[in-house]
N, C-alpha and C positions, 0 to 999 in steps of 0.2 A: 654787781660784778666786783667792784672795788672792795665792797664790804666783805665778800666771800674770800677774796685774795688776802685781805688783812687778817681775817679770822684764821685762815689756814696758816699764815706766817706766825701769828701769835700763838695759837694753840698747838700746832703740829711741829713747830721748830723752836720758837723762842721760849715758850713755857717749859717744855721738857728739859732743854739744856740749862736754862736759868734755874729751874726748879732743882735739878740735880746738884748744881754747885751751891745753891742756897742750903739745901739739906746737908751737904757735906760740910758746909761752914759751921753747922750745928752738930757736927760729929755723928751724923746718921751713917750707919754702915753702908758701904758702896752698893751692896746688893739691894738693900731696901730703898736707898736713894734712887737707884735706877728704876725700881718697881713703881714707887710713888710718883716719880717725875714722868712716868709714862701714862698717868691717868688723864691729864688735860685733853689729849686728842679723843680719848674715849668719852669723856664728859661732853665734848662738843658734838660727837656723833649721836649721843643719847638726846641731847638738846634738839638737834636738827630732826631726829626721828620723831620726837614728840611734836615738833612744830609742823612737820610735813606729813606725819602719819605713815612714814615708810623709812626703810634703811636701804641704801644702795649698796652695790658690791664693794665699793671702797670702804664704806662704813663697817660692813661685816668684816672686812680685812683688818681694820684698825682694832675692832673689838676682839678679834681672834688673837692678834698680837698681844694685847693686854692680858687676855686670859692665859695664853702660853707663858707670858712673863711672870704672872702671879704663881702659876703652877711650878715654874722653874725655881722661883724663890723658895716656895714651901718645900719642894722635894729635894733640892740640891744645895741651895744657899750659895751658888757659884756665880759671882759677879761677872765673870768672863762669858759664861753662857748667856747671861742677860744682855751683854753687849752685842752678841751676834744674833739676837732673837729676830730682828728685822731682816738681817742679811739672808737667813735661810728662806724666809718667805719671798725675798726678792729673787733668790735662785729659782724658786718654783715659778714665779711670774715670768722670769726670763726664758725658762724652758718652755713654758706655756706659749709665749709669743712665738718662739721659733717653731714649736710643734704645730701652731696654727697654719703654717705654710703648707703643711701636708694633711692635717686633720681638720675637717670642717670646710665650709664653703667660702669663707672669707678670712683674711688675716685679722688677728686681734686688734691691731692698730686701726684698721678700717671699721671694724665693728664698734670700737669705742667712739669713733667719730660719728657714726650713725646715731649712737645713743646721745651724744652731746648736741647733735643738730637734727632733731626729729622733724623739724619743719622743712628741711632740705633733703630728707631721705630719698624721695622719689627722684629728684634731680641727680643726686649722687649715684643712685642705683642705675639710672639711665646711662650715666657716664661710665660706670663700671662695665655695663653690658657692651658698650660699643667702642671703648677706647683702651687700647693696649697700654699706652703710657700711664694711664690712670691706674690700671690694675698693677702695673709694675712698680710704681712709686710706693704704693701701700705695702707691697711685699718687701721692698727694700727697707722701708721704715720698720717693719716687723723685725728684720734682721738687726737694724741699727739699735732699736730699743731692747731687743732680746740680748744681744751681745753686750750692749752698754750696761744693762742690768746685771749681767753675770760678772762683768769686770768690776762694777761698783761693789757688788757683794764680796768678791774676792778681796778687794782692798779693805773692806770693813772687817772681814774675818782676820786678815793678816794683822791689822792694827790692834784688834781686840786681844790677840794672843801674843803680841810682841811688845806692846807699849804699856806703860803704867795705866792702871784702870782709870784714874782720875783725868788722864789726858784724853782718853778716847772719845767721850761724849761730844766734846767741842769739835775735835778733828773730824769725827764721823758726820756730824751735822754739816760742817763745811764741805766735806766730800759729797754728801747727798745733794746739797744745794748746787754745788759746782757741776756735778754730773747731770742734774736735771736741766740746768741752764744750757749746758753744752748740747744735750740731746734735743732740747727745744730749738736751739739755733739751727742745728743740722736739719731738723724736721721742717722748719720754716723755709730754709734755703731750698730743700728738695721739692717742697710743695710749690714754692714760687716758680721754680724752673719748669715744673710740669704745667702750672698755670690754672688748673681747674678751680681751686678755691678762690683765687683772685677774681675770676669771672663770677663765681657764685656770690661773693660778697659785694659785688658791684650791683647786685639786685636782679640778675637774670634768673628766671625760673627754669629755663631750659639751657642745658650746657651743650654747646656744639662740640662735635667730635674734633679732636686735634688732627 
C-alpha cells in the first residue's frame, strides 16, 4: 500500500512537474515540455498493466489524457490547450458523478468503493439495502466529489488562460493535491459520522442497521 502511494506521488505528481521545469531549463518549448513531462504516469500504467496483465479504469483514463495531449501538440502546438487537457476530463468525471445520482442503480462513489473493497461487497450491499443513512451518505459524497471536481477544473482552466504558461504546472499540481486532500477529509468525516466503515474495519462481517 505504501509503495503504491509513493509510486503515485512520484510518477503522477513529482515527475510531471519536475520534468516540465527540467525540460524548460534546457529551453525545450513549453508545448513539448508539457507533452513529454506527461509521459511518466503513462509509463507507470503500462508497467503495471504488464505486471498485472490488466488495465483498470484509471489507467485507461491516464493513457487517454496522454494520447489527447500528444494529438493536441501535433495538431495545434498550443501550450495553453495542453495545460487544460486534464481539466476537461475532470469536468466529464464531475458530471458523470452527479449524473450517477439519477442514472444507474448506485452513485459512482459507492461503486468505486465496492471495486476497492471486493471482500466487503456483500456486507456493504446488505447495508445499502437496509439503511437509509448509508445510502444517503454515498449520494452526498457523489455531490461533494462531483461539485469539487468541477470547481477544481474551473480553477485549472482559469489559471491556464490567465497566468504565464511556466507558472501554471506548479500551481495546478498544488491545486490538485490540495483539492484531493480536502475532498478526502470531507469524505472521511462524513463516513465517520455515518459509522458504517468504522464498524466494517473493526472486523465485523455483518453490518447492523443504524
